[in-house]
N, C-alpha and C positions, 0 to 999 in steps of 0.2 A: 168525393174521395175516390181516387183510382185504386182498383184492386190489385193485389199481388198476383200476377199471372205468369211470373217468370222467375227463374232461379238467379238471374243476373240483375244487379241494381247499379245504376250510375248515379252518384251523388255529385251535384254541381254546386260549388260554393260561390256565392256572388255577393258583392257589395251593392247596396242600394245606390243607384247612380244619382248622386247629389253634388251640386257645384261646391268645390272646395273640400270634398270629403272622400274622393276616390282618386287613385293614381297620384298621390301627393308628391312622390319622388319625381315622377314625370312632369308634374305641374311646375316644379321648381324651374324648369327650363321653358316649358311650353305655355305656361299660364293656366289658370284654373279652367277656363272655358274650353280650350283646346284639349286639355287632359280629359275633361268630361266627355267631349265629343268622341275622342279616341276610345274611351272606355265603352261608350254606347256602341261604337263600331265593333269592338271586340265582343261585346255581349251578343250582337246580331250574328257575328261569325260563330260563336259558340252554339247558338240556337241552330244555325244552318248545319253544323257538323254533328249535332246530337239528336235532332228531332226525328230522324228516320232510323236510328239504331233500334234493333230488335231486342231491346232490354227495357226494364222498367226504369223510369227516370224521376229523380227528385231534384228540385232546386231549393237550396237553403239560403235564405236571405239573411243579411247581416243585421238589419235594423227592424224592418217591418215587411210583412207579406203584402204584395201588390196584386190586386185582383185582375185588372185589365191592363196588363203590360205585355212585354215582348214574349213572356213565357206562357204559352197556351196551356190552360188548366186541363184541357183534354189530353195533353201529352205529358205534362210535368206535374207531379204531386208537389205542392208548395209547402215548405216548412220554414221554421225560424231556427237559426243557429242557436245552440244552447251551451253556454260556458263562458268562463272569464278570459280565456286566451284561445288562440287558434288550435292548439293541440287538444285541449279539452273539448272544443266544439267538434273537431273531427272525430275524436274518440266517441263522443256521444252519438254522432250520426251513424258511425259504424255499428256501435252496440245496438242501436235501435233497428238498424237494417238486418242484423243477424237475428235479433229477437223476433222480427217479422217473418223470418223463415228464408231469407235469401242465402244462397251458397257462395256466390262470388260477388264482391262489392268493390267498386272502383270509385275513387274521388278525384275530381279535377277542379281547377279554378275556372274562371270565366274570362281570363285575359291572355289566352294562348292563341296567337295568330298562326303559328306553324302547325297546329294539330289538325288532323283530318278525320273523317269518319272511318276511313280504313285503319288509321292508327288506333282508334278506340276499339274497333272490331278485333284487331289483332291483340290488343291488351286483354280483352276478355277470353280470347282463345288461349293465350299464354297462361291465364289464370286457371284454366282447366287443368293445366299440367304443372303448375307451380303454386306454392302456398302464398307467395308474395310477388307482385309485379311493381316495378318502379320505373318511372320515366324521369331520368335525370335532367335537370335544367342546367344550362351552361353557366349560370351564376353560382352554382354550388348548392342549390336547393333541388326540389323536384316538382314537376308539373303534373304528375299522375302517381297515385298510390293505389294499389289493389291488394286485396287479401281474401283468403278463405277462412281465416280465423283471427281472433283478436290478439294483438300483441300490444299491451298497454305501454311498454317501455318507449316505443317509437313516438309516442305523443307527449312525452314529458322530458324535461331538462333539455329543451332545444331553444336556441336563440332564433326564433322564427324570423324569416326574411334576411338571414345572413348566409354567408358562403359555407358555413359548417353544417348546415342541416342535413344534406345528403350523406356526408361522411359519418355523422353521428347516428343517422338512421341505419346505415349499412352496418355500423358497429353493433347496433342492437339486434340485427338480423344475421349475424355472421354464421350462425349454426342452422340457418333456415334454407329452404329450397326457394331461391330467388331468381327471377328473370329481370334483367336490366334491359329496358327498351332503348331506342335511339335517343341520344341527347338532343334537346331542343332549346331554342331561345325563347324565354318568356319576356313580357313587356313590363319593365319597371322604370327604365330611364330613357331619356331622349336618345342616347346612343344606341339603344336596342332597336330603334325604328327609323332613325334618320336616313338610312340608305335603302329602305324598303318602299317600293313604288306606291303600294296601296295606302301608305300613310302620308304621302307628299301633300295631298289636299289639306291636311290638318296642320301642316307645318310651314305654310307659305309665308307666315308673318315672322318667322324666325330667321335671323341673320346668322349664318354659320361663322364660327370663329376661324 
Protein backbone atom coordinates (compact mmCIF):
# COMPACT_ATOMS: atom_id res chain seq x y z
CA UNK A 1 0.00 0.00 0.00
CA UNK A 2 1.41 3.37 -1.04
CA UNK A 3 1.28 5.99 1.67
CA UNK A 4 -0.40 9.38 1.36
CA UNK A 5 2.56 11.73 1.05
CA UNK A 6 0.94 14.50 -0.92
CA UNK A 7 -2.01 16.90 -0.82
CA UNK A 8 -2.67 16.18 -4.52
CA UNK A 9 -4.21 12.97 -5.86
CA UNK A 10 -4.65 11.85 -9.46
CA UNK A 11 -7.36 9.27 -10.09
CA UNK A 12 -7.01 7.32 -13.34
CA UNK A 13 -10.08 5.37 -14.42
CA UNK A 14 -9.33 2.49 -16.75
CA UNK A 15 -11.09 -0.42 -18.36
CA UNK A 16 -9.44 -3.79 -18.21
CA UNK A 17 -8.05 -4.30 -21.74
CA UNK A 18 -9.99 -7.32 -22.97
CA UNK A 19 -10.88 -8.22 -26.54
CA UNK A 20 -14.37 -7.09 -27.46
CA UNK A 21 -14.92 -5.26 -24.17
CA UNK A 22 -13.13 -1.93 -24.65
CA UNK A 23 -13.47 0.88 -27.19
CA UNK A 24 -16.59 -0.75 -28.63
CA UNK A 25 -17.61 2.35 -30.59
CA UNK A 26 -14.17 2.47 -32.17
CA UNK A 27 -14.31 -1.29 -32.80
CA UNK A 28 -17.44 -0.86 -34.91
CA UNK A 29 -15.13 0.50 -37.64
CA UNK A 30 -11.71 -0.96 -36.79
CA UNK A 31 -12.66 -4.41 -35.52
CA UNK A 32 -12.15 -5.73 -32.00
CA UNK A 33 -8.44 -6.56 -32.25
CA UNK A 34 -7.41 -3.16 -33.62
CA UNK A 35 -9.57 -1.42 -31.01
CA UNK A 36 -7.87 -3.42 -28.26
CA UNK A 37 -4.41 -2.65 -29.67
CA UNK A 38 -5.28 1.06 -29.85
CA UNK A 39 -6.56 1.01 -26.29
CA UNK A 40 -3.35 -0.63 -25.06
CA UNK A 41 -1.41 2.06 -26.92
CA UNK A 42 -3.48 4.73 -25.16
CA UNK A 43 -2.91 3.04 -21.79
CA UNK A 44 0.84 3.14 -22.40
CA UNK A 45 0.58 6.84 -23.29
CA UNK A 46 -1.34 7.50 -20.08
CA UNK A 47 1.40 5.80 -18.07
CA UNK A 48 4.05 7.88 -19.84
CA UNK A 49 2.37 11.22 -19.08
CA UNK A 50 1.40 10.40 -15.48
CA UNK A 51 4.22 8.32 -13.98
CA UNK A 52 6.54 11.25 -13.23
CA UNK A 53 3.91 13.64 -11.88
CA UNK A 54 4.78 14.81 -8.37
CA UNK A 55 1.39 13.79 -6.99
CA UNK A 56 -0.04 10.62 -5.50
CA UNK A 57 -1.61 8.41 -8.14
CA UNK A 58 -4.34 5.76 -8.10
CA UNK A 59 -5.47 3.58 -10.98
CA UNK A 60 -9.07 2.39 -10.69
CA UNK A 61 -9.83 -0.78 -12.66
CA UNK A 62 -13.26 -1.46 -14.14
CA UNK A 63 -13.41 -5.22 -13.57
CA UNK A 64 -10.41 -6.64 -11.74
CA UNK A 65 -7.10 -5.41 -10.31
CA UNK A 66 -4.08 -6.76 -12.19
CA UNK A 67 -0.83 -7.22 -10.28
CA UNK A 68 1.81 -7.45 -13.00
CA UNK A 69 0.58 -5.13 -15.72
CA UNK A 70 1.51 -1.78 -17.24
CA UNK A 71 0.71 0.06 -13.99
CA UNK A 72 3.73 -0.15 -11.67
CA UNK A 73 2.52 -0.82 -8.13
CA UNK A 74 5.43 1.24 -6.80
CA UNK A 75 3.96 4.30 -8.56
CA UNK A 76 0.22 3.64 -8.71
CA UNK A 77 -2.04 2.62 -5.85
CA UNK A 78 -4.39 0.06 -7.40
CA UNK A 79 -8.12 0.17 -6.69
CA UNK A 80 -11.35 -1.27 -8.05
CA UNK A 81 -14.12 1.03 -9.26
CA UNK A 82 -17.16 0.91 -6.97
CA UNK A 83 -20.69 1.66 -8.17
CA UNK A 84 -23.43 0.86 -10.66
CA UNK A 85 -22.70 3.62 -13.16
CA UNK A 86 -19.81 5.91 -14.05
CA UNK A 87 -21.11 8.81 -11.99
CA UNK A 88 -21.40 6.76 -8.80
CA UNK A 89 -17.98 5.19 -9.38
CA UNK A 90 -16.34 8.60 -9.80
CA UNK A 91 -18.17 10.03 -6.80
CA UNK A 92 -17.06 7.15 -4.61
CA UNK A 93 -13.44 7.58 -5.71
CA UNK A 94 -13.51 11.30 -4.91
CA UNK A 95 -15.19 10.71 -1.55
CA UNK A 96 -12.56 8.18 -0.55
CA UNK A 97 -9.78 10.50 -1.68
CA UNK A 98 -11.05 13.36 0.46
CA UNK A 99 -11.62 10.97 3.38
CA UNK A 100 -7.97 9.95 3.04
CA UNK A 101 -6.92 13.56 3.53
CA UNK A 102 -6.24 14.84 0.04
CA UNK A 103 -6.93 18.53 -0.73
CA UNK A 104 -6.92 18.57 -4.52
CA UNK A 105 -8.21 15.59 -6.51
CA UNK A 106 -8.28 15.22 -10.30
CA UNK A 107 -9.77 12.36 -12.30
CA UNK A 108 -8.89 11.42 -15.86
CA UNK A 109 -9.62 8.50 -18.12
CA UNK A 110 -6.99 6.40 -19.83
CA UNK A 111 -7.85 7.05 -23.48
CA UNK A 112 -6.58 10.59 -24.07
CA UNK A 113 -3.84 10.88 -26.69
CA UNK A 114 -3.78 14.71 -26.64
CA UNK A 115 -3.02 15.06 -22.93
CA UNK A 116 0.51 15.78 -21.68
CA UNK A 117 2.32 15.83 -18.36
CA UNK A 118 2.39 19.62 -18.57
CA UNK A 119 -1.41 19.66 -18.99
CA UNK A 120 -1.82 17.67 -15.78
CA UNK A 121 0.70 19.81 -13.90
CA UNK A 122 -1.20 22.89 -14.98
CA UNK A 123 -4.53 21.38 -13.92
CA UNK A 124 -3.24 20.85 -10.38
CA UNK A 125 -1.85 24.40 -10.29
CA UNK A 126 -5.24 25.75 -11.39
CA UNK A 127 -6.93 23.66 -8.71
CA UNK A 128 -4.90 25.52 -6.09
CA UNK A 129 -6.74 28.66 -7.20
CA UNK A 130 -10.19 27.31 -8.16
CA UNK A 131 -12.67 24.98 -6.49
CA UNK A 132 -13.23 23.05 -9.72
CA UNK A 133 -11.20 22.46 -12.87
CA UNK A 134 -12.67 20.92 -16.01
CA UNK A 135 -11.01 19.83 -19.23
CA UNK A 136 -13.72 19.94 -21.92
CA UNK A 137 -13.72 17.25 -24.58
CA UNK A 138 -14.63 18.27 -28.10
CA UNK A 139 -17.48 15.72 -28.16
CA UNK A 140 -19.40 17.50 -25.39
CA UNK A 141 -18.04 15.57 -22.43
CA UNK A 142 -14.92 16.20 -20.39
CA UNK A 143 -11.53 14.51 -20.24
CA UNK A 144 -10.52 15.86 -16.83
CA UNK A 145 -12.39 16.84 -13.67
CA UNK A 146 -10.75 18.28 -10.59
CA UNK A 147 -12.20 19.51 -7.31
CA UNK A 148 -11.33 20.74 -3.86
CA UNK A 149 -14.69 19.72 -2.40
CA UNK A 150 -17.45 17.26 -3.18
CA UNK A 151 -20.37 18.36 -5.33
CA UNK A 152 -22.64 15.32 -5.62
CA UNK A 153 -24.91 16.88 -8.27
CA UNK A 154 -22.30 16.63 -11.01
CA UNK A 155 -22.24 12.85 -10.69
CA UNK A 156 -25.98 12.24 -11.06
CA UNK A 157 -28.64 12.69 -13.74
CA UNK A 158 -26.11 12.53 -16.58
CA UNK A 159 -26.29 10.65 -19.86
CA UNK A 160 -22.68 9.47 -19.65
CA UNK A 161 -20.93 9.25 -22.99
CA UNK A 162 -23.18 11.81 -24.69
CA UNK A 163 -22.69 15.39 -25.86
CA UNK A 164 -24.74 16.83 -22.97
CA UNK A 165 -22.40 15.84 -20.12
CA UNK A 166 -20.25 18.98 -20.10
CA UNK A 167 -23.19 21.37 -20.38
CA UNK A 168 -25.10 19.62 -17.60
CA UNK A 169 -22.00 19.58 -15.40
CA UNK A 170 -21.39 23.30 -15.92
CA UNK A 171 -25.05 23.95 -15.05
CA UNK A 172 -24.47 22.14 -11.74
CA UNK A 173 -21.44 24.36 -11.07
CA UNK A 174 -22.77 27.71 -12.28
CA UNK A 175 -22.27 29.35 -8.88
CA UNK A 176 -18.82 27.88 -8.27
CA UNK A 177 -15.28 29.11 -8.92
CA UNK A 178 -14.37 27.08 -12.03
CA UNK A 179 -11.40 26.96 -14.37
CA UNK A 180 -12.00 25.60 -17.86
CA UNK A 181 -8.91 24.12 -19.48
CA UNK A 182 -8.16 23.81 -23.19
CA UNK A 183 -10.63 21.64 -25.08
CA UNK A 184 -9.16 18.37 -26.32
CA UNK A 185 -10.18 15.47 -28.51
CA UNK A 186 -10.70 12.12 -26.81
CA UNK A 187 -10.69 8.81 -28.64
CA UNK A 188 -14.07 7.15 -29.04
CA UNK A 189 -14.63 6.78 -32.78
CA UNK A 190 -12.56 5.99 -35.87
CA UNK A 191 -13.03 9.60 -37.01
CA UNK A 192 -11.21 10.77 -33.86
CA UNK A 193 -7.96 9.10 -34.91
CA UNK A 194 -8.05 8.44 -38.67
CA UNK A 195 -5.89 11.48 -39.50
CA UNK A 196 -3.43 11.18 -36.59
CA UNK A 197 -0.08 9.74 -37.65
CA UNK A 198 0.51 7.80 -34.42
CA UNK A 199 -2.57 5.65 -35.06
CA UNK A 200 -1.85 4.84 -38.71
CA UNK A 201 -0.12 1.50 -37.93
CA UNK A 202 -3.33 0.26 -36.28
CA UNK A 203 -5.53 1.27 -39.23
CA UNK A 204 -3.72 -0.17 -42.23
CA UNK A 205 -6.44 -2.77 -42.77
CA UNK A 206 -9.20 -0.19 -43.08
CA UNK A 207 -10.30 1.10 -46.46
CA UNK A 208 -11.34 4.73 -46.27
CA UNK A 209 -14.76 5.51 -47.63
